[in-house]
C-alpha positions as CSV (number, residue, x, y, z in Angstrom):
1,M,13.6,-39.3,-8.0
2,F,14.9,-35.8,-8.4
3,L,12.6,-33.0,-8.4
4,M,14.3,-29.4,-8.9
5,A,12.4,-26.4,-7.5
6,M,12.0,-23.8,-10.3
7,D,11.5,-19.9,-9.9
8,M,8.9,-18.5,-12.0
9,T,11.4,-15.6,-13.4
10,D,13.7,-18.3,-14.6
11,I,11.0,-19.0,-17.7
12,P,11.6,-16.1,-19.9
13,L,8.2,-16.3,-21.0
14,F,6.6,-15.4,-17.5
15,S,9.3,-12.9,-16.9
16,M,8.1,-10.7,-20.4
17,L,4.8,-11.4,-18.9
18,R,5.8,-9.7,-15.5
19,S,7.0,-7.1,-17.3
20,R,4.3,-6.2,-19.7
21,L,1.9,-6.2,-16.8
22,G,4.5,-4.1,-14.8
23,Y,4.2,-1.6,-17.8
24,L,0.2,-1.9,-18.1
25,S,-0.2,-1.2,-14.2
26,D,2.2,1.9,-14.3
27,K,0.2,2.8,-17.6
28,Q,-3.2,2.8,-15.3
29,R,-1.5,4.8,-12.8
30,V,-0.2,7.4,-15.1
31,I,-3.5,8.0,-16.8
32,A,-5.1,8.1,-13.3
33,Q,-3.0,10.7,-12.4
34,N,-4.0,12.6,-15.8
35,V,-7.3,12.1,-14.8
36,A,-6.7,13.6,-11.3
37,N,-5.5,16.5,-12.4
38,A,-7.8,17.3,-15.0
39,E,-8.9,20.9,-13.6
40,T,-5.2,21.9,-12.4
41,P,-4.0,25.2,-14.3
42,G,-1.1,24.3,-16.5
43,Y,-1.3,20.6,-16.2
44,A,0.2,18.8,-18.9
45,P,-0.7,15.1,-18.9
46,N,2.2,12.2,-18.9
47,D,2.0,8.9,-20.9
48,L,4.7,6.0,-21.0
49,K,6.5,5.2,-23.9
50,P,5.0,2.4,-25.8
51,F,5.9,-1.1,-24.6
52,S,8.3,-2.8,-27.1
53,F,8.7,-6.6,-26.8
54,D,12.4,-6.3,-28.8
55,T,13.6,-3.7,-25.9
56,A,12.0,-5.9,-23.2
57,M,13.5,-8.9,-24.4
58,K,17.2,-7.1,-25.0
59,A,16.8,-6.0,-21.0
60,H,16.0,-9.2,-20.3
61,M,19.0,-10.9,-21.9
62,T,21.6,-8.5,-20.7
63,G,24.4,-10.2,-18.3
64,A,23.0,-13.7,-19.1
65,M,25.1,-16.2,-19.2
66,A,25.5,-18.2,-22.6
67,V,23.7,-21.6,-23.2
68,T,26.2,-23.7,-24.7
69,Q,24.0,-26.8,-25.4
70,P,20.4,-26.7,-26.3
71,G,19.1,-28.2,-23.1
72,H,20.8,-25.8,-21.1
73,M,18.6,-23.0,-19.5
74,A,20.1,-19.5,-18.9
75,L,20.9,-18.3,-15.4
76,P,18.9,-15.7,-14.3
77,T,20.8,-12.3,-14.0
78,S,21.3,-10.3,-10.8
79,S,19.1,-7.4,-12.1
80,Q,16.3,-10.3,-13.2
81,G,16.6,-8.8,-16.4
82,A,12.9,-6.8,-17.5
83,A,11.0,-7.7,-14.5
84,Q,12.7,-5.3,-12.3
85,Q,12.6,-2.4,-15.4
86,K,10.7,0.9,-14.0
87,F,8.5,2.8,-16.6
88,K,9.4,6.5,-16.8
89,A,6.4,8.5,-17.5
90,Q,6.8,11.6,-20.0
91,K,5.3,14.5,-20.7
92,T,2.7,14.7,-23.2
93,R,0.4,17.1,-25.0
94,D,-3.2,15.8,-26.1
95,S,-5.3,17.5,-28.8
96,E,-6.8,20.4,-26.7
97,T,-5.4,23.1,-24.2
98,T,-7.9,25.1,-22.2
99,L,-7.3,28.5,-21.3
100,D,-5.9,27.8,-17.9
101,G,-3.2,25.7,-19.8
102,N,-4.4,22.4,-18.5
103,S,-3.9,20.0,-21.5
104,V,-6.0,16.9,-20.2
105,V,-8.9,15.4,-22.6
106,L,-10.7,13.1,-20.6
107,E,-12.0,11.5,-23.7
108,E,-8.8,10.6,-24.6
109,E,-7.5,9.5,-21.1
110,M,-10.2,7.0,-20.7
111,M,-9.8,5.6,-24.6
112,K,-6.2,5.4,-23.1
113,M,-7.4,3.3,-19.9
114,S,-10.2,0.9,-21.8
115,D,-7.2,0.3,-23.9
116,A,-4.6,-0.3,-20.8
117,R,-7.2,-2.2,-18.9
118,M,-8.1,-5.0,-22.6
119,N,-4.5,-5.2,-22.6
120,Y,-3.7,-6.0,-19.1
121,D,-6.8,-8.3,-19.1
122,A,-5.2,-10.1,-22.1
123,A,-2.0,-10.6,-20.9
124,I,-3.3,-12.1,-16.8
125,S,-5.3,-14.4,-19.0
126,F,-2.4,-15.7,-21.3
127,Y,-0.1,-15.6,-18.1
128,Q,-3.2,-17.9,-16.5
129,K,-3.2,-20.2,-19.5
130,S,0.3,-20.5,-19.3
131,L,0.5,-21.7,-16.1
132,N,-2.3,-24.2,-16.7
133,M,-0.1,-25.5,-19.6
134,L,2.6,-26.0,-17.1
135,R,0.5,-27.5,-14.6
136,M,-0.8,-30.2,-16.9
137,A,3.0,-31.0,-18.3
138,A,3.9,-31.5,-14.8
139,R,1.2,-33.9,-13.8
140,A,1.8,-37.7,-13.8
141,P,0.6,-39.7,-17.1
142,G,-3.4,-40.7,-16.5
143,K,-3.8,-37.8,-13.7
């Protein structure tokens, strides 16, 4: 019997989940920086552009070879698609600005952090469930 080792990044689902987890991790880091600078005069909070599935999918497919038969898997690109994507922070204005020019609103940052954390937990759960399905599919019948 011939077994072929497969890298998890070869599976588009896992590549997309890894990209999403990277985005959410970066978002939590940016929010933490905003909170840390809540008392810095003139500080404007940063945020990331919302994660776009379409953009991530296009980044993953860029440079991929054409699949000529339905059973073929596309080869990974040299950049590993969306998994290597770095997310850039951009300046945003929250709803309030203090007299010293700081526009970080801690309540809004905490809501953003809570949302990012819930999305991160959901993505991790989906990742784990997908891994369990692959393990179940790879098991010999009756085991």
